[in-house]
C-alpha positions as CSV (number, residue, x, y, z in Angstrom):
1,X,61.6,185.1,-136.5
2,X,59.3,187.1,-135.2
3,X,60.0,190.9,-136.2
4,X,57.7,192.8,-133.9
5,X,60.0,192.1,-130.6
6,X,63.7,191.4,-129.7
7,X,62.6,187.8,-128.8
8,X,62.1,185.3,-131.5
9,X,59.4,183.1,-132.3
10,X,60.9,179.9,-131.5
11,X,61.3,181.3,-127.8
12,X,57.9,182.4,-127.6
13,X,56.6,179.0,-128.4
14,X,58.9,177.4,-125.9
15,X,57.6,179.9,-123.1
16,X,53.7,178.9,-124.3
17,X,54.6,175.0,-123.7
18,X,55.8,175.8,-120.4
19,X,52.8,177.5,-119.5
20,X,50.8,174.7,-120.5
21,X,53.0,171.9,-118.8
22,X,52.8,173.8,-115.7
23,X,49.0,174.3,-115.8
24,X,48.6,170.4,-116.1
25,X,50.8,169.7,-113.3
26,X,48.8,172.3,-111.1
27,X,45.5,170.5,-112.5
28,X,46.8,167.2,-111.4
29,X,48.1,168.1,-108.0
30,X,44.9,169.5,-107.2
31,X,42.9,166.7,-108.6
32,X,43.2,164.6,-105.3
33,X,42.1,167.7,-103.0
34,X,39.1,168.5,-105.3
35,X,38.0,164.8,-104.9
36,X,38.7,165.1,-100.8
37,X,36.8,168.1,-100.6
38,X,33.7,166.1,-102.5
39,X,33.7,163.2,-100.3
40,X,34.6,165.1,-96.9
41,X,32.5,164.5,-93.9
42,X,29.8,167.1,-93.3
43,X,31.2,169.6,-91.0
44,X,34.7,168.6,-91.3
45,X,37.2,171.5,-91.0
46,X,38.4,172.3,-94.5
47,X,42.4,172.9,-93.5
48,X,42.7,169.4,-92.1
49,X,41.0,168.1,-95.5
50,X,43.6,170.1,-97.4
51,X,46.7,169.1,-95.0
52,X,45.9,165.6,-95.7
53,X,45.6,165.9,-99.4
54,X,48.8,167.9,-99.6
55,X,50.4,164.7,-97.7
56,X,48.7,162.2,-99.9
57,X,49.8,164.2,-103.1
58,X,53.5,163.9,-101.9
59,X,54.1,160.2,-101.9
60,X,57.3,160.0,-103.8
61,X,60.6,161.4,-103.0
62,X,63.9,161.9,-104.7
63,X,66.4,159.0,-103.3
64,X,69.4,161.1,-103.6
65,X,67.3,164.2,-102.3
66,X,64.7,163.2,-99.8
67,X,63.5,167.0,-99.2
68,X,62.3,167.2,-102.9
69,X,58.8,165.3,-103.0
70,X,55.9,164.8,-105.5
71,X,53.7,162.6,-107.4
72,X,54.4,159.4,-109.1
73,X,56.1,160.1,-112.4
74,X,57.8,163.4,-111.3
75,X,61.4,164.5,-111.5
76,X,63.7,166.2,-109.1
77,X,64.5,169.3,-109.8
78,X,68.0,169.1,-109.0
79,X,69.4,165.7,-110.2
80,X,66.4,164.9,-112.7
81,X,66.1,161.6,-111.3
82,X,62.7,160.2,-111.1
83,X,61.1,160.4,-107.6
84,X,60.4,157.0,-105.9
85,X,57.7,156.0,-103.5
86,X,58.2,156.8,-99.7
87,X,57.2,154.8,-96.8
88,X,54.3,156.1,-95.2
89,X,55.0,154.7,-91.9
90,X,58.8,155.8,-91.7
91,X,57.8,158.7,-90.5
92,X,60.5,160.9,-88.7
93,X,62.8,157.6,-88.3
94,X,63.1,157.4,-92.1
95,X,64.9,160.5,-92.7
96,X,66.3,160.4,-89.5
97,X,68.0,156.8,-89.5
98,X,71.5,157.7,-88.4
99,X,72.9,159.0,-85.5
100,X,76.2,160.4,-84.2
101,X,78.3,157.9,-82.2
102,X,79.5,160.6,-79.8
103,X,76.3,162.8,-79.8
104,X,73.4,160.6,-80.0
105,X,71.2,163.6,-80.1
106,X,72.3,164.7,-83.3
107,X,70.6,162.6,-85.9
108,X,70.1,162.7,-90.0
109,X,70.5,160.7,-92.9
110,X,73.2,158.4,-94.1
111,X,76.2,160.9,-95.3
112,X,75.5,163.8,-92.8
113,X,77.9,165.1,-90.5
114,X,77.6,165.7,-87.0
115,X,77.0,169.6,-86.0
116,X,79.2,169.4,-83.0
117,X,82.1,167.1,-83.7
118,X,81.9,166.7,-87.8
119,X,81.6,162.9,-87.4
120,X,79.8,160.9,-90.1
121,X,76.3,159.7,-88.7
122,X,76.1,155.9,-88.2
123,X,73.3,153.9,-88.4
124,X,71.0,153.6,-85.2
125,X,69.0,150.4,-84.6
126,X,65.3,151.1,-84.4
127,X,64.8,148.3,-81.8
128,X,67.6,149.5,-79.3
129,X,65.4,151.5,-77.6
130,X,62.7,149.3,-76.0
131,X,65.6,146.6,-75.7
132,X,67.9,148.9,-73.6
133,X,65.2,149.7,-71.0
134,X,64.5,146.0,-70.4
135,X,67.5,144.4,-70.1
136,X,66.6,142.3,-67.1
137,X,63.8,139.7,-66.2
138,X,62.7,137.8,-63.5
139,X,64.4,134.2,-63.4
140,X,61.1,133.1,-62.2
141,X,58.6,135.0,-64.1
142,X,60.5,135.9,-67.7
143,X,57.9,137.9,-68.8
144,X,58.4,140.4,-66.2
145,X,61.1,142.9,-67.6
146,X,62.8,146.0,-66.4
147,X,66.0,147.7,-65.4
148,X,68.9,146.5,-63.2
149,X,67.3,147.0,-59.6
150,X,63.6,146.6,-60.4
151,X,61.8,143.9,-58.4
152,X,59.2,141.3,-60.0
153,X,55.7,142.2,-58.9
154,X,54.7,138.5,-58.8
155,X,57.4,136.9,-56.5
156,X,59.0,140.2,-55.3
157,X,62.5,138.9,-56.7
158,X,65.4,141.2,-58.0
159,X,65.7,141.2,-61.9
160,X,68.5,139.6,-63.5
161,X,70.7,140.4,-66.5
162,X,69.0,138.7,-69.6
163,X,71.6,136.8,-71.7
164,X,71.7,137.1,-75.6
165,X,70.1,134.2,-77.3
166,X,72.8,131.6,-78.6
167,X,72.7,129.9,-81.9
168,X,70.3,127.6,-82.7
169,X,71.1,124.3,-81.7
170,X,71.0,121.7,-84.8
171,X,69.9,119.2,-82.6
172,X,66.7,121.3,-81.2
173,X,64.5,119.4,-82.9
174,X,65.5,116.2,-81.8
175,X,63.7,114.4,-78.9
176,X,65.3,111.8,-76.7
177,X,62.6,109.2,-75.4
178,X,63.3,108.4,-71.9
179,X,61.6,106.0,-69.7
180,X,59.6,107.4,-66.8
181,X,61.3,107.9,-63.7
182,X,59.8,105.9,-60.7
183,X,57.8,107.8,-58.0
184,X,60.0,109.5,-55.4
185,X,59.9,108.1,-51.9
186,X,57.4,109.3,-49.7
187,X,58.3,111.1,-46.5
188,X,56.9,110.3,-43.4
189,X,57.3,111.8,-39.8
190,X,57.6,110.3,-36.4
191,X,56.8,112.8,-33.8
192,X,58.0,112.6,-30.3
193,X,56.1,115.6,-28.8
194,X,58.9,118.1,-29.0
195,X,57.5,121.8,-29.4
196,X,58.0,123.3,-33.0
197,X,59.5,126.7,-33.9
198,X,58.5,129.3,-36.5
199,X,61.2,130.1,-38.9
200,X,61.1,132.3,-42.1
201,X,63.0,130.8,-45.0
202,X,64.1,131.8,-48.6
203,X,62.7,129.2,-51.0
204,X,65.4,129.9,-53.4
205,X,68.5,130.1,-50.6
206,X,67.7,127.7,-47.7
207,X,70.5,128.8,-45.9
208,X,68.7,132.2,-45.4
209,X,66.6,131.7,-42.0
210,X,65.0,134.3,-40.0
211,X,63.3,134.7,-36.9
212,X,61.1,137.4,-38.5
213,X,59.1,137.9,-41.7
214,X,61.9,139.6,-44.1
215,X,63.3,139.4,-47.8
216,X,66.1,137.4,-48.8
217,X,69.4,139.9,-49.1
218,X,70.5,137.5,-52.3
219,X,67.4,137.3,-54.5
220,X,65.1,139.6,-52.6
221,X,62.2,137.3,-52.2
222,X,59.8,137.3,-49.6
223,X,60.8,134.8,-47.1
224,X,58.3,132.0,-46.5
225,X,56.9,130.9,-42.9
226,X,58.3,127.2,-41.8
227,X,57.4,125.5,-38.8
228,X,60.4,123.6,-37.9
229,X,60.4,120.5,-36.0
230,X,62.1,119.7,-32.6
231,X,65.4,118.2,-32.3
232,X,64.1,115.3,-31.2
233,X,61.6,114.6,-34.6
234,X,62.6,111.7,-36.5
235,X,62.0,111.9,-40.4
236,X,61.1,108.5,-41.6
237,X,61.4,107.8,-45.3
238,X,59.2,105.2,-46.8
239,X,61.0,103.2,-49.5
240,X,59.0,100.3,-51.4
241,X,60.5,96.6,-52.2
242,X,61.3,97.2,-55.6
243,X,63.0,100.4,-55.4
244,X,64.9,98.7,-52.6
245,X,66.0,96.2,-55.0
246,X,66.9,98.6,-57.2
247,X,69.4,100.6,-55.1
248,X,70.8,97.6,-53.7
249,X,69.8,98.0,-49.9
250,X,71.5,95.5,-47.6
251,X,71.1,95.4,-44.0
252,X,72.6,94.0,-40.9
253,X,71.8,93.2,-37.2
254,X,73.4,95.2,-34.4
255,X,74.8,92.8,-31.8
256,X,77.0,92.7,-28.9
257,X,80.6,91.1,-29.5
258,X,84.8,91.6,-28.8
259,X,86.6,93.7,-30.7
260,X,90.6,93.3,-30.4
261,X,92.6,96.6,-30.2
262,X,94.5,96.7,-33.4
263,X,96.2,99.5,-35.3
264,X,97.8,99.3,-39.0
265,X,100.2,101.9,-39.6
266,X,103.3,102.8,-41.7
267,X,106.8,102.5,-40.1
268,X,110.9,103.4,-41.2
269,X,113.6,101.0,-40.5
270,X,116.2,102.6,-38.7
271,X,119.7,101.7,-37.4
272,X,119.8,100.3,-33.8
273,X,121.3,103.1,-31.7
274,X,122.6,100.6,-29.1
275,X,124.7,98.9,-32.0
276,X,126.6,101.9,-33.3
277,X,130.2,102.6,-32.4
278,X,132.6,105.2,-33.4
279,X,136.3,104.4,-33.9
280,X,138.4,107.2,-32.4
281,X,142.4,107.3,-32.5
282,X,143.9,108.6,-28.7
283,X,147.1,109.8,-30.0
284,X,148.0,112.2,-32.8
285,X,149.7,110.5,-35.9
286,X,149.7,109.7,-39.8
287,X,147.5,106.8,-41.1
288,X,150.5,104.6,-42.8
289,X,148.3,101.7,-44.0
290,X,144.1,102.0,-44.6
291,X,142.2,98.7,-44.9
292,X,138.7,100.1,-45.0
293,X,138.0,101.6,-48.5
294,X,134.2,103.0,-48.4
295,X,130.9,103.3,-46.5
296,X,128.9,100.3,-46.5
297,X,131.8,97.9,-46.5
298,X,131.0,94.6,-44.0
299,X,133.8,94.2,-41.5
300,X,134.2,91.7,-39.0
301,X,135.4,91.9,-35.6
302,X,139.4,91.5,-35.4
303,X,139.9,92.8,-39.1
304,X,142.3,95.5,-39.7
305,X,141.1,99.0,-40.1
306,X,144.6,100.9,-40.5
307,X,148.0,101.3,-39.1
308,X,149.0,104.2,-37.5
309,X,152.9,106.1,-36.7
310,X,152.5,108.3,-33.6
311,X,155.6,109.0,-31.6
312,X,153.8,108.8,-28.6
313,X,152.8,105.3,-29.4
314,X,156.5,104.5,-30.2
315,X,157.7,105.9,-26.5
316,X,155.0,104.2,-24.7
317,X,156.2,100.8,-26.2
318,X,159.8,101.8,-25.0
319,X,158.7,102.5,-21.7
320,X,157.3,99.0,-21.7
321,X,160.3,97.4,-23.0
322,X,162.3,99.0,-20.1
323,X,159.8,98.1,-17.6
324,X,160.4,94.7,-18.9
325,X,164.3,94.7,-18.4
326,X,163.9,96.4,-14.9
327,X,161.8,93.5,-13.8
328,X,164.8,91.1,-13.6
329,X,166.9,93.5,-11.7
330,X,164.6,94.5,-9.2
331,X,161.4,92.0,-9.1
332,X,159.4,93.9,-6.6
333,X,159.5,97.3,-8.1
334,X,159.9,96.3,-11.6
335,X,156.3,94.4,-11.3
336,X,154.7,97.5,-10.6
337,X,156.4,99.5,-13.4
338,X,155.4,96.7,-15.8
339,X,151.7,96.8,-14.8
340,X,151.7,100.5,-15.3
341,X,153.4,100.5,-18.7
342,X,151.0,97.8,-20.0
343,X,148.2,99.8,-18.6
344,X,149.3,102.8,-20.6
345,X,149.3,100.8,-24.1
346,X,145.7,99.6,-23.2
347,X,144.4,102.8,-22.6
348,X,146.2,104.4,-25.8
349,X,144.1,101.8,-27.7
350,X,146.8,99.1,-28.5
351,X,145.3,95.6,-29.0
352,X,146.5,92.9,-26.8
353,X,147.6,90.8,-29.5
354,X,149.8,93.8,-30.2
355,X,151.1,93.9,-26.5
356,X,152.3,90.0,-27.0
357,X,153.9,90.5,-30.0
358,X,155.8,93.2,-28.3
359,X,156.8,90.9,-25.5
360,X,157.9,88.4,-27.4
361,X,160.1,90.4,-29.8
362,X,161.3,93.1,-27.5
363,X,161.1,95.4,-30.4
364,X,158.7,98.5,-30.7
365,X,156.6,98.8,-33.6
366,X,156.6,102.1,-35.5
367,X,153.3,101.4,-37.4
368,X,150.9,100.3,-34.9
369,X,147.8,98.1,-36.0
370,X,144.3,99.1,-35.2
371,X,141.5,96.2,-35.7
372,X,137.5,96.3,-35.6
373,X,136.1,96.2,-31.9
374,X,132.8,94.5,-33.6
375,X,131.4,93.3,-36.8
376,X,129.1,95.4,-38.8
377,X,128.9,97.9,-41.6
378,X,131.0,101.1,-41.9
379,X,128.1,103.6,-42.3
380,X,130.6,106.8,-42.1
381,X,134.1,107.0,-42.4
382,X,136.8,110.3,-42.3
383,X,140.1,109.0,-43.0
384,X,142.2,108.3,-45.9
385,X,146.0,106.9,-46.3
386,X,148.4,109.5,-45.3
387,X,145.9,111.6,-43.6
388,X,147.3,113.2,-40.2
389,X,144.4,112.3,-37.5
390,X,144.3,113.4,-34.0
391,X,142.0,113.0,-31.2
392,X,138.3,114.5,-30.9
393,X,137.3,113.2,-34.5
394,X,135.6,110.0,-35.5
395,X,137.5,108.3,-38.2
396,X,135.0,105.3,-38.8
397,X,131.6,104.7,-37.7
398,X,130.2,100.7,-37.6
399,X,126.7,99.7,-37.3
400,X,125.7,96.0,-36.2
401,X,122.7,94.9,-38.3
402,X,121.9,92.0,-36.4
403,X,118.9,94.2,-35.0
404,X,116.8,97.1,-36.2
405,X,114.7,99.7,-35.0
406,X,111.3,100.2,-36.9
407,X,109.9,103.5,-35.8
408,X,105.8,103.8,-36.4
409,X,103.4,106.5,-36.2
410,X,100.2,106.3,-34.2
411,X,97.4,108.7,-34.2
412,X,96.5,110.6,-30.8
413,X,93.2,108.8,-30.6
414,X,94.9,105.1,-30.6
415,X,97.6,105.6,-28.1
416,X,95.7,105.2,-25.1
417,X,95.9,101.4,-24.8
418,X,99.6,101.2,-26.4
419,X,102.0,99.5,-23.9
420,X,105.7,98.5,-24.1
421,X,105.9,94.6,-24.8
422,X,102.8,94.7,-26.7
423,X,103.2,92.3,-29.8
424,X,103.7,93.8,-33.2
425,X,104.3,92.3,-36.9
426,X,106.2,93.9,-39.5
427,X,106.0,93.2,-43.3
428,X,108.6,94.4,-45.9
429,X,106.7,93.3,-49.0
430,X,109.0,94.9,-51.4
431,X,111.6,93.0,-49.6
432,X,109.5,89.8,-49.6
433,X,109.6,89.6,-45.7
434,X,106.0,89.2,-44.3
435,X,104.6,89.3,-40.7
436,X,108.2,89.6,-38.6
437,X,107.2,89.2,-35.2
438,X,108.3,91.9,-32.8
439,X,107.1,93.6,-29.6
440,X,107.0,97.3,-28.6
441,X,110.5,98.2,-27.6
442,X,109.8,101.9,-26.4
443,X,107.0,104.9,-26.5
444,X,108.3,108.0,-26.8
445,X,107.2,110.8,-24.5
446,X,106.2,113.4,-27.1
447,X,103.9,114.2,-30.1
448,X,105.3,115.1,-33.7
449,X,104.7,118.8,-34.1
450,X,104.1,118.5,-37.5
451,X,102.1,115.0,-37.9
452,X,100.4,114.9,-34.5
453,X,101.4,111.5,-34.1
454,X,102.9,109.6,-31.4
455,X,106.0,107.3,-32.4
456,X,106.2,103.8,-31.3
457,X,109.6,101.6,-31.3
458,X,109.7,98.3,-32.3
459,X,112.8,95.9,-32.2
460,X,113.3,93.1,-34.4
461,X,116.1,90.9,-35.0
462,X,117.8,90.8,-38.5
463,X,119.8,87.8,-39.2
464,X,121.7,87.6,-42.6
465,X,120.4,83.9,-43.2
466,X,116.6,84.8,-43.1
467,X,114.9,84.1,-46.5
468,X,114.6,87.3,-48.4
469,X,117.7,89.0,-46.5
470,X,117.8,91.4,-43.9
471,X,116.0,94.7,-43.4
472,X,117.4,97.7,-44.6
473,X,117.6,101.1,-42.7
474,X,115.4,103.5,-44.6
475,X,112.8,101.1,-45.8
476,X,108.9,101.9,-45.7
477,X,107.3,98.7,-43.8
478,X,103.7,98.3,-42.7
479,X,103.4,97.6,-39.1
480,X,100.6,96.1,-37.2
481,X,100.3,96.6,-33.3
482,X,97.8,94.5,-31.1
483,X,96.2,95.1,-28.1
484,X,93.9,93.1,-25.5
485,X,90.4,92.5,-26.2
486,X,87.4,94.2,-25.3
487,X,84.2,92.4,-25.2
488,X,80.5,92.9,-24.6
489,X,80.7,96.0,-27.1
490,X,77.8,97.0,-29.4
491,X,79.1,96.6,-32.4
492,X,78.1,97.6,-36.1
493,X,80.1,97.3,-39.8
494,X,81.9,100.3,-40.3
495,X,80.5,100.2,-44.0
496,X,77.2,101.5,-42.0
497,X,78.7,104.7,-40.9
498,X,78.1,107.9,-42.7
499,X,80.8,109.9,-41.7
500,X,79.5,113.5,-42.3
501,X,82.6,115.5,-40.6
502,X,79.9,117.2,-37.9
503,X,78.1,114.0,-36.7
504,X,78.1,110.5,-37.5
505,X,75.1,108.7,-38.7
506,X,73.3,105.2,-39.6
507,X,70.3,104.3,-41.5
508,X,68.1,102.4,-39.4
509,X,65.3,100.0,-40.8
510,X,62.2,101.1,-38.5
511,X,59.7,98.5,-40.9
512,X,59.8,96.6,-43.9
513,X,59.8,99.9,-46.2
514,X,60.3,102.4,-43.8
515,X,64.0,103.8,-43.0
516,X,65.4,106.5,-40.7
517,X,68.5,108.4,-40.4
518,X,69.6,108.7,-37.0
519,X,73.0,110.0,-35.3
520,X,75.4,107.8,-33.2
521,X,78.1,108.2,-31.0
522,X,81.3,106.2,-31.9
523,X,83.6,104.2,-29.7
524,X,86.7,102.1,-30.9
525,X,87.1,101.0,-34.7
526,X,89.2,98.0,-35.1
527,X,89.2,95.5,-38.2
528,X,86.3,96.7,-40.3
529,X,83.7,97.2,-36.9
530,X,83.0,100.2,-35.0
531,X,81.8,100.4,-31.6
532,X,78.1,102.1,-30.8
533,X,78.0,104.1,-27.7
534,X,74.7,106.0,-28.4
535,X,72.4,105.7,-30.9
536,X,71.1,102.6,-32.0
537,X,70.1,99.4,-29.7
538,X,70.9,95.6,-29.9
539,X,68.7,94.1,-32.6
540,X,68.4,97.0,-34.3
541,X,68.9,96.7,-38.4
542,X,71.4,99.1,-39.9
543,X,71.5,99.7,-43.8
544,X,75.0,98.7,-45.2
545,X,74.8,99.5,-48.6
546,X,72.5,102.1,-50.3
547,X,72.3,104.2,-47.1
548,X,73.8,107.1,-48.9
549,X,70.7,107.6,-51.2
550,X,68.3,107.2,-48.3
551,X,70.1,109.4,-46.3
552,X,70.2,112.1,-48.9
553,X,66.3,111.7,-49.3
554,X,66.0,112.2,-45.4
555,X,68.2,115.0,-46.0
556,X,70.2,115.2,-43.0
557,X,70.7,118.8,-42.4
558,X,67.2,119.9,-44.3
559,X,64.8,117.1,-42.6
560,X,64.9,119.2,-39.5
561,X,63.7,122.3,-41.5
562,X,60.6,120.0,-43.0
563,X,57.5,120.9,-41.4
564,X,54.9,118.7,-39.0
565,X,52.5,120.7,-41.4
566,X,53.3,121.6,-44.9
567,X,54.3,125.0,-45.8
568,X,53.3,126.7,-48.7
569,X,55.0,125.9,-51.9
570,X,57.4,128.6,-52.7
571,X,57.0,127.8,-56.6
572,X,53.1,128.0,-56.4
573,X,52.7,130.9,-58.7
574,X,55.5,129.9,-61.2
575,X,55.0,129.2,-64.8
576,X,56.6,126.2,-66.8
């Protein structure tokens, strides 16, 4: 140990080693600076060279303490870890790769807390900045991007939101070889001398039409100038023979002929209201015996319905017997009394056979029988054994099914030629009854307020011995109504019509390979034929198969917007 001072020799030796190590580190640190100064360009400022050298000298940093930097091989003075190489391009982003979710302006390294809310900083997507400012793109020019509300500098359309890319399709690399499509039919235009008008139409939304130049309110595109043909122009579609065969085009000639007025509709079988009868009592009393048990029971004329005890009936019978006795004493006055007593019994509903039995026996009946006035089916009953009944209530309702009514519904446009007495056929396929002949018995004076249809009544015979049985009330049947003929009409097959709702059209063959879609005005339609009042002439050929494809190509509504001179192509600057 050292004897000249209070420190030991070992401590002095340690200090000397530390000084030497410090000198070596300083020398190594200054070496790049000296080298940079030696190779610097003439006239270069020494300050900038020194800064660059210092920055180059500190190429490593501590992984746990990024603020501690140095050269390769140095250690961190805090944790003694070796310094690791720092990405020279990371810059500020490497040291501030995290931000506060609530206060994005507060940034820092992983593990740091927000100075405002003390929340841990979360990782920030380095690419989010550019994407957030370019979230919309032009539908026609995807390379043009921007924010919501911006317009495309090429086509002036509003930019739309860009959807995130979906997962890669596992079949994206597969290719399907398809046969080339045949060329579209060529459009020709036959002008009839009408004047054309100028309109401005959106190329993306054809329903947007304006009389003056402007932009589309939907997509923002400039409206294109369109020269619209006159209303009398006719668009002719050219279809080659091979394409006609592929489409299955068939034509028929327009000719004059005869159409029979004919309506096929549905009807419902109902009771004949004229054949319904009610059985009432005309005196109060008690039902002693009931012969009818349920609704639907078939009864014949003269069958017993019930027996009734009524004091009023007993008194009426006694008066009749007294009149018979008085007839022997005073024939002149007795005859008048007998006639009145018998009339009273008849008016009370007593059958004639009961009156004859009363004359023969001379004794009153306490249980007076009542019989069915005619044959039929019990459709309703309100009577039971022992029940007290009185006038004013229907005890039994009988319906005669020898005839029935069929109520058919006819639309308004078919009612003008209907008349009472016109023939009609009724078919009940469910019961095996076909084409039962009848006639129109009555036409109701008002329309059904719900279905807006006119009701027509057909009366039909309904015998029990008919093969298949009787028509049952409530059944749904097919009804065919016939009228008189109309001759010399211009007719076409109904399958040739294109019913659009706004107008009716047919496709007419103008030449071997030329077709035109023309509007027509219809008359009556019957049995697959239609009367044409206006639009075609006798001898014209109309398409009855494949006409919808041709009419679609002609674009019934869009064809009037096609120009006599081609307009500018709305997709002319688009890239595909």
